[in-house]
FIGULO-900546 format. One record per atom (N, C-alpha, C, O): residue number from 1; residue in three letters; atom name; x, y, z. Coordinates in steps of 0.001 Angstrom, whole numbers, plus 500000, padded with zeros to 6 digits. Atoms other than C-alpha are relative to their C-alpha. Example, Ala and Ser with C-alpha at 12.3 -4.5 7.8 and 13.67 -1.06 7.14 Angstrom:
<rs>
R    k    r   a    east   north      up
R    1  ALA   N  500890  498810  500000
R    1  ALA  CA  512300  495500  507800
R    1  ALA   C  500900  501200  500000
R    1  ALA   O  501936  501181  500665
R    2  SER   N  499180  498810  499940
R    2  SER  CA  513670  498940  507140
R    2  SER   C  499230  501090  500730
R    2  SER   O  499739  502198  500899
</rs>
This chain:
<rs>
R    k    r   a    east   north      up
R    1  UNK   N  499034  499475  499575
R    1  UNK  CA  669914  712155  844970
R    1  UNK   C  501048  501288  499770
R    1  UNK   O  501452  500973  498651
R    2  UNK   N  500065  499556  500005
R    2  UNK  CA  671550  715037  845031
R    2  UNK   C  501631  499955  498683
R    2  UNK   O  502169  498848  498706
R    3  UNK   N  498953  500563  501138
R    3  UNK  CA  674846  715351  841684
R    3  UNK   C  500891  500405  501357
R    3  UNK   O  501380  499275  501350
R    4  UNK   N  499572  500051  499067
R    4  UNK  CA  676731  716258  845001
R    4  UNK   C  500444  499000  501252
R    4  UNK   O  501156  499228  502231
R    5  UNK   N  500148  500936  499142
R    5  UNK  CA  676569  713540  846837
R    5  UNK   C  500159  498424  499639
R    5  UNK   O  500114  497482  500430
R    6  UNK   N  499565  500841  500238
R    6  UNK  CA  677401  711079  844536
R    6  UNK   C  501150  499738  499709
R    6  UNK   O  501722  500270  498758
R    7  UNK   N  498747  499745  500819
R    7  UNK  CA  680615  709762  844595
R    7  UNK   C  500214  499421  499198
R    7  UNK   O  499682  498368  498846
R    8  UNK   N  499749  499935  501046
R    8  UNK  CA  682484  710218  841973
R    8  UNK   C  501391  498544  500065
R    8  UNK   O  501846  498135  501133
R    9  UNK   N  498940  500679  500113
R    9  UNK  CA  685361  707546  840555
R    9  UNK   C  501596  500248  499724
R    9  UNK   O  502566  499517  499925
R   10  UNK   N  499069  499837  500562
R   10  UNK  CA  687763  709424  839116
R   10  UNK   C  500049  501665  499976
R   10  UNK   O  499009  502169  499550
R   11  UNK   N  499809  497892  500027
R   11  UNK  CA  688693  713810  839322
R   11  UNK   C  501042  500068  499180
R   11  UNK   O  502025  499332  499261
R   12  UNK   N  499393  498907  500592
R   12  UNK  CA  690168  715905  837039
R   12  UNK   C  501082  500458  500748
R   12  UNK   O  501030  500283  501966
R   13  UNK   N  499732  499667  499480
R   13  UNK  CA  693037  717560  837544
R   13  UNK   C  499901  501317  500967
R   13  UNK   O  500506  501683  501975
R   14  UNK   N  500429  498754  499435
R   14  UNK  CA  691114  720825  838021
R   14  UNK   C  499280  500290  501384
R   14  UNK   O  499201  501219  502188
R   15  UNK   N  500796  500001  498169
R   15  UNK  CA  688965  719422  841036
R   15  UNK   C  500514  499314  500636
R   15  UNK   O  499895  498727  501523
R   16  UNK   N  498852  500874  499517
R   16  UNK  CA  691862  717680  841968
R   16  UNK   C  501251  501294  500891
R   16  UNK   O  501905  501125  501920
R   17  UNK   N  499290  498465  499192
R   17  UNK  CA  693739  721875  842637
R   17  UNK   C  499053  500367  501000
R   17  UNK   O  499280  500371  502209
R   18  UNK   N  500481  499778  499163
R   18  UNK  CA  690769  722905  843674
R   18  UNK   C  500285  499568  501119
R   18  UNK   O  501246  500042  501725
R   19  UNK   N  499601  499963  498934
R   19  UNK  CA  690441  721199  846554
R   19  UNK   C  501247  499333  500443
R   19  UNK   O  500933  498411  501196
R   20  UNK   N  499541  499101  499343
R   20  UNK  CA  693507  721518  847492
R   20  UNK   C  500795  501080  500126
R   20  UNK   O  501935  501361  500493
R   21  UNK   N  499307  498330  500749
R   21  UNK  CA  693983  724804  846426
R   21  UNK   C  500962  499661  499603
R   21  UNK   O  501273  500725  500138
R   22  UNK   N  498962  499776  500916
R   22  UNK  CA  697001  724214  844626
R   22  UNK   C  499401  500415  498349
R   22  UNK   O  498277  500610  497887
R   23  UNK   N  500451  499737  501830
R   23  UNK  CA  697387  724903  840555
R   23  UNK   C  499536  498658  499362
R   23  UNK   O  498853  497852  499994
R   24  UNK   N  499745  500962  500634
R   24  UNK  CA  697574  722404  838024
R   24  UNK   C  501601  499414  499413
R   24  UNK   O  502077  498429  498848
R   25  UNK   N  498193  499750  500488
R   25  UNK  CA  701277  722983  837333
R   25  UNK   C  500615  499364  501056
R   25  UNK   O  501447  498489  500816
R   26  UNK   N  499148  501127  498891
R   26  UNK  CA  702356  721642  841068
R   26  UNK   C  499676  498742  499609
R   26  UNK   O  500513  497852  499455
R   27  UNK   N  500055  501437  499811
R   27  UNK  CA  700738  718814  840687
R   27  UNK   C  500554  499042  498946
R   27  UNK   O  500876  497854  498964
R   28  UNK   N  498763  500977  500943
R   28  UNK  CA  702516  718011  837603
R   28  UNK   C  501858  499844  500574
R   28  UNK   O  502739  498985  500605
R   29  UNK   N  498498  500820  499353
R   29  UNK  CA  705656  718598  839231
R   29  UNK   C  500166  499398  501069
R   29  UNK   O  501236  499432  501675
R   30  UNK   N  500345  501016  497999
R   30  UNK  CA  704668  716474  842613
R   30  UNK   C  500604  499037  498818
R   30  UNK   O  501800  498757  498735
R   31  UNK   N  499633  500869  500995
R   31  UNK  CA  704432  714091  839362
R   31  UNK   C  500722  499686  499803
R   31  UNK   O  500851  498474  499631
R   32  UNK   N  498530  500549  500715
R   32  UNK  CA  707720  714162  838319
R   32  UNK   C  500810  499751  500922
R   32  UNK   O  501766  499028  500638
R   33  UNK   N  499031  500163  499564
R   33  UNK  CA  709284  714591  841899
R   33  UNK   C  499797  499052  500965
R   33  UNK   O  500760  498670  501630
R   34  UNK   N  500467  501430  499549
R   34  UNK  CA  707145  711620  843565
R   34  UNK   C  500117  498940  499695
R   34  UNK   O  500263  499122  498486
R   35  UNK   N  500410  501108  500406
R   35  UNK  CA  706929  708082  843025
R   35  UNK   C  498699  499119  499800
R   35  UNK   O  498177  498399  498949
R   36  UNK   N  500992  500094  499563
R   36  UNK  CA  704364  707699  844850
R   36  UNK   C  498957  500745  498964
R   36  UNK   O  497932  500193  499363
R   37  UNK   N  500942  499083  500928
R   37  UNK  CA  702046  710012  842100
R   37  UNK   C  500327  500029  498816
R   37  UNK   O  501182  500575  498120
R   38  UNK   N  500174  500279  501757
R   38  UNK  CA  701070  708830  839006
R   38  UNK   C  498613  499957  499595
R   38  UNK   O  498242  499132  498761
R   39  UNK   N  501614  500436  500728
R   39  UNK  CA  697468  708980  838275
R   39  UNK   C  499779  499771  498235
R   39  UNK   O  500157  500359  497222
R   40  UNK   N  500288  500499  501387
R   40  UNK  CA  696282  707277  835379
R   40  UNK   C  499341  500606  498492
R   40  UNK   O  498171  500971  498613
R   41  UNK   N  500726  499151  500874
R   41  UNK  CA  695291  708836  832064
R   41  UNK   C  499118  499732  499511
R   41  UNK   O  498969  498511  499559
R   42  UNK   N  500918  500778  500292
R   42  UNK  CA  692290  708562  830492
R   42  UNK   C  500366  499938  498012
R   42  UNK   O  501461  500201  497516
R   43  UNK   N  499571  500376  501111
R   43  UNK  CA  691906  707737  826662
R   43  UNK   C  499960  501655  499029
R   43  UNK   O  500061  501867  497821
R   44  UNK   N  499304  498939  501028
R   44  UNK  CA  692416  711170  825563
R   44  UNK   C  500778  500392  500890
R   44  UNK   O  500426  501571  500851
R   45  UNK   N  498692  500354  499819
R   45  UNK  CA  695261  711187  827394
R   45  UNK   C  500220  501148  501087
R   45  UNK   O  501319  501686  501229
R   46  UNK   N  500254  499070  498629
R   46  UNK  CA  693951  713648  830710
R   46  UNK   C  500108  498831  500582
R   46  UNK   O  499704  497699  500316
R   47  UNK   N  500652  500476  498141
R   47  UNK  CA  694574  712896  834746
R   47  UNK   C  498725  499943  499674
R   47  UNK   O  497935  500721  499141
R   48  UNK   N  501222  499910  498933
R   48  UNK  CA  692005  711346  836111
R   48  UNK   C  501327  499308  501583
R   48  UNK   O  502430  498764  501631
R   49  UNK   N  499601  500153  498756
R   49  UNK  CA  692909  710888  839724
R   49  UNK   C  499171  498976  500812
R   49  UNK   O  497990  498752  500546
R   50  UNK   N  501737  500527  498921
R   50  UNK  CA  691048  708694  842668
R   50  UNK   C  499974  500478  501211
R   50  UNK   O  500286  501618  501558
R   51  UNK   N  500017  499242  498853
R   51  UNK  CA  690609  709006  845720
R   51  UNK   C  500806  499262  500479
R   51  UNK   O  500714  499391  501699
R   52  UNK   N  498542  500493  499505
R   52  UNK  CA  694126  706588  846282
R   52  UNK   C  501361  501591  499552
R   52  UNK   O  502170  502164  500282
R   53  UNK   N  499640  499140  500419
R   53  UNK  CA  695598  709179  844343
R   53  UNK   C  500322  501777  500992
R   53  UNK   O  501350  502309  501412
R   54  UNK   N  500152  498986  499278
R   54  UNK  CA  694143  712412  846080
R   54  UNK   C  500763  499755  501535
R   54  UNK   O  501769  500351  501921
R   55  UNK   N  499186  500214  498742
R   55  UNK  CA  695112  711126  849470
R   55  UNK   C  501534  499984  499957
R   55  UNK   O  502161  499991  501016
R   56  UNK   N  498372  499735  500672
R   56  UNK  CA  698689  711360  847970
R   56  UNK   C  500241  500934  500224
R   56  UNK   O  501114  501330  500996
R   57  UNK   N  498989  499341  499966
R   57  UNK  CA  698733  713925  847179
R   57  UNK   C  499585  501326  501237
R   57  UNK   O  500276  502320  501461
R   58  UNK   N  500113  499277  498892
R   58  UNK  CA  697136  715681  850062
R   58  UNK   C  500965  499877  501182
R   58  UNK   O  501127  500668  502111
R   59  UNK   N  498999  500541  498941
R   59  UNK  CA  699741  713779  852045
R   59  UNK   C  501385  501059  500035
R   59  UNK   O  501971  501578  500985
R   60  UNK   N  498853  499476  500491
R   60  UNK  CA  702561  715441  849745
R   60  UNK   C  499286  501612  500333
R   60  UNK   O  500051  502054  501190
R   61  UNK   N  500202  498582  499799
R   61  UNK  CA  700936  719178  850111
R   61  UNK   C  500013  500295  501832
R   61  UNK   O  500243  501390  502344
R   62  UNK   N  499630  499564  498394
R   62  UNK  CA  701047  718772  854214
R   62  UNK   C  501276  499910  500516
R   62  UNK   O  501849  500314  501528
R   63  UNK   N  498478  500094  499936
R   63  UNK  CA  704112  717982  853874
R   63  UNK   C  500517  500452  499708
R   63  UNK   O  501387  500968  500410
R   64  UNK   N  499069  498427  500011
R   64  UNK  CA  705419  720280  851698
R   64  UNK   C  499825  501592  500384
R   64  UNK   O  500788  502336  500565
R   65  UNK   N  500734  498673  499090
R   65  UNK  CA  703155  723601  853085
R   65  UNK   C  499951  499625  501000
R   65  UNK   O  500851  500379  501367
R   66  UNK   N  500587  500003  499329
R   66  UNK  CA  702172  722476  856012
R   66  UNK   C  501562  499714  501798
R   66  UNK   O  501658  500280  502887
R   67  UNK   N  499606  500467  499232
R   67  UNK  CA  704849  720740  857982
R   67  UNK   C  501790  501101  499633
R   67  UNK   O  502419  501636  500546
R   68  UNK   N  499576  499177  501048
R   68  UNK  CA  707469  722720  855129
R   68  UNK   C  501268  499154  500552
R   68  UNK   O  502346  499372  501104
R   69  UNK   N  497955  500780  500598
R   69  UNK  CA  709804  719695  854474
R   69  UNK   C  500101  500782  498266
R   69  UNK   O  499479  501608  497598
R   70  UNK   N  499860  498911  501281
R   70  UNK  CA  711735  720314  851283
R   70  UNK   C  499468  498554  499025
R   70  UNK   O  498943  497626  499640
R   71  UNK   N  500502  500332  500400
R   71  UNK  CA  710867  718444  848497
R   71  UNK   C  500996  497971  500084
R   71  UNK   O  500703  496776  500096
R   72  UNK   N  499482  501661  499601
R   72  UNK  CA  713497  715610  849009
R   72  UNK   C  500415  499221  501182
R   72  UNK   O  501174  498264  501327
R   73  UNK   N  500661  500340  498630
R   73  UNK  CA  712036  715659  852896
R   73  UNK   C  499466  498949  500317
R   73  UNK   O  499752  497901  500897
R   74  UNK   N  501178  500991  499866
R   74  UNK  CA  708876  714437  852496
R   74  UNK   C  500419  498628  499130
R   74  UNK   O  500276  497485  499565
R   75  UNK   N  499758  501535  500222
R   75  UNK  CA  710160  711919  849905
R   75  UNK   C  500626  499021  500851
R   75  UNK   O  500489  497835  500550
R   76  UNK   N  499272  500836  499261
R   76  UNK  CA  712201  710436  852545
R   76  UNK   C  498520  500609  501179
R   76  UNK   O  498387  501693  501748
R   77  UNK   N  501193  499932  498827
R   77  UNK  CA  709503  711078  854897
R   77  UNK   C  498615  499259  499755
R   77  UNK   O  497703  498962  500527
R   78  UNK   N  501008  501089  500586
R   78  UNK  CA  707330  709025  852442
R   78  UNK   C  499607  498638  499990
R   78  UNK   O  498656  497859  500071
R   79  UNK   N  499519  501821  500060
R   79  UNK  CA  709583  706049  852122
R   79  UNK   C  499937  499571  501349
R   79  UNK   O  499442  498451  501477
R   80  UNK   N  499457  500566  498710
R   80  UNK  CA  710479  705712  855975
R   80  UNK   C  497877  499290  500161
R   80  UNK   O  497441  498147  500027
R   81  UNK   N  501647  500160  500584
R   81  UNK  CA  706003  706097  855855
R   81  UNK   C  499941  498978  500005
R   81  UNK   O  500071  498145  500902
R   82  UNK   N  499844  501965  500419
R   82  UNK  CA  705673  702981  853322
R   82  UNK   C  500695  499379  500887
R   82  UNK   O  500081  498600  501616
R   83  UNK   N  499085  501428  498836
R   83  UNK  CA  708374  701055  855514
R   83  UNK   C  499618  499552  500848
R   83  UNK   O  499844  498386  501172
R   84  UNK   N  500398  500645  498916
R   84  UNK  CA  706502  701213  858411
R   84  UNK   C  498625  498908  499846
R   84  UNK   O  498343  497815  500336
R   85  UNK   N  501045  500584  500188
R   85  UNK  CA  703411  700493  857102
R   85  UNK   C  500037  498311  498817
R   85  UNK   O  499179  497589  498310
R   86  UNK   N  500344  501573  500760
R   86  UNK  CA  704901  697279  855197
R   86  UNK   C  500754  498981  501038
R   86  UNK   O  500796  497757  500909
R   87  UNK   N  499875  500844  498505
R   87  UNK  CA  706319  696123  858702
R   87  UNK   C  499425  499341  500992
R   87  UNK   O  499707  498352  501667
R   88  UNK   N  501441  500448  499622
R   88  UNK  CA  702926  696224  859980
R   88  UNK   C  500054  499436  499519
R   88  UNK   O  500696  498559  500099
R   89  UNK   N  500721  500278  500266
R   89  UNK  CA  701840  694872  857682
R   89  UNK   C  500582  497750  500149
R   89  UNK   O  500147  496621  500377
R   90  UNK   N  498844  501395  499705
R   90  UNK  CA  704359  691741  857899
R   90  UNK   C  499844  500044  501732
R   90  UNK   O  500732  499198  501832
R   91  UNK   N  499859  500128  499103
R   91  UNK  CA  704105  691827  861447
R   91  UNK   C  498686  499664  500466
R   91  UNK   O  498521  499177  501584
R   92  UNK   N  501177  500693  499374
R   92  UNK  CA  700320  691118  861453
R   92  UNK   C  499416  499114  499612
R   92  UNK   O  498272  498797  499936
R   93  UNK   N  499781  501055  500786
R   93  UNK  CA  700886  688475  859283
R   93  UNK   C  500496  499268  500692
R   93  UNK   O  499885  498229  500942
R   94  UNK   N  499488  501692  499163
R   94  UNK  CA  703255  686291  861433
R   94  UNK   C  499111  500201  501139
R   94  UNK   O  499538  499518  502070
R   95  UNK   N  500477  500147  498246
R   95  UNK  CA  701142  686801  864561
R   95  UNK   C  498772  499872  499085
R   95  UNK   O  497730  499995  499730
R   96  UNK   N  501612  500918  499791
R   96  UNK  CA  698130  685558  862622
R   96  UNK   C  500194  498522  499773
R   96  UNK   O  499548  497610  500289
R   97  UNK   N  499028  500960  499244
R   97  UNK  CA  701080  682969  861621
R   97  UNK   C  499171  498898  501469
R   97  UNK   O  498425  497947  501704
R   98  UNK   N  499575  500369  498624
R   98  UNK  CA  701489  682505  865037
R   98  UNK   C  498727  499722  501052
R   98  UNK   O  498843  499271  502192
R   99  UNK   N  501378  499954  499540
R   99  UNK  CA  697739  682613  865957
R   99  UNK   C  499577  498736  499726
R   99  UNK   O  499098  497950  500544
R  100  UNK   N  499968  501908  500432
R  100  UNK  CA  697546  679239  863991
R  100  UNK   C  500243  499243  500677
R  100  UNK   O  499509  498366  501131
R  101  UNK   N  499215  501352  499894
R  101  UNK  CA  700037  677401  865036
R  101  UNK   C  499443  500051  501584
R  101  UNK   O  498809  499032  501857
R  102  UNK   N  500572  500556  498692
R  102  UNK  CA  698995  677736  868892
R  102  UNK   C  498527  499144  500019
R  102  UNK   O  498280  498057  500541
R  103  UNK   N  500807  500508  499917
R  103  UNK  CA  695701  677425  868106
R  103  UNK   C  500047  498143  499592
R  103  UNK   O  499542  497248  500269
R  104  UNK   N  499609  501497  500846
R  104  UNK  CA  696505  674001  866232
R  104  UNK   C  500863  499543  501361
R  104  UNK   O  500509  498460  501828
R  105  UNK   N  499112  500746  498373
R  105  UNK  CA  698777  673129  869553
R  105  UNK   C  498755  499607  501092
R  105  UNK   O  498758  498579  501770
R  106  UNK   N  500789  499768  498799
R  106  UNK  CA  695667  674019  871871
R  106  UNK   C  499304  499103  499379
R  106  UNK   O  498859  498365  500258
R  107  UNK   N  500604  501196  500248
R  107  UNK  CA  693849  671395  869485
R  107  UNK   C  499796  498788  499889
R  107  UNK   O  498809  498063  499765
R  108  UNK   N  499993  500774  499810
R  108  UNK  CA  695600  669191  869675
R  108  UNK   C  500370  498983  501269
R  108  UNK   O  500249  497766  501408
R  109  UNK   N  500133  499967  498085
R  109  UNK  CA  696358  669295  873744
R  109  UNK   C  498715  498669  499910
R  109  UNK   O  498917  497455  499907
R  110  UNK   N  501313  500167  500005
R  110  UNK  CA  692609  668435  873590
R  110  UNK   C  499552  498727  499782
R  110  UNK   O  498343  498493  499763
</rs>
């Protein structure tokens, strides 16, 4: 299997900065400004980014660079989006519980 097709678990800050076309110092600054971005550090103290971290970085980049949000505006947009996701998850849980109740009622009627 060619090396470029191997799925990596962790990426260096240099790899991520190349991927999103931003300098590493920008990524370090975003870590300070956005609570949702906090890549782990390896034993040597270097940042290692997961696929989820990269998604977050790309989301921040899109908000700041493409959609022209300010830092505070991007923070608020991320919070709103996270709240919506939480509400959707709650609604899905409620619907599953309601379905289970209805199935139970149906079975009792049989």
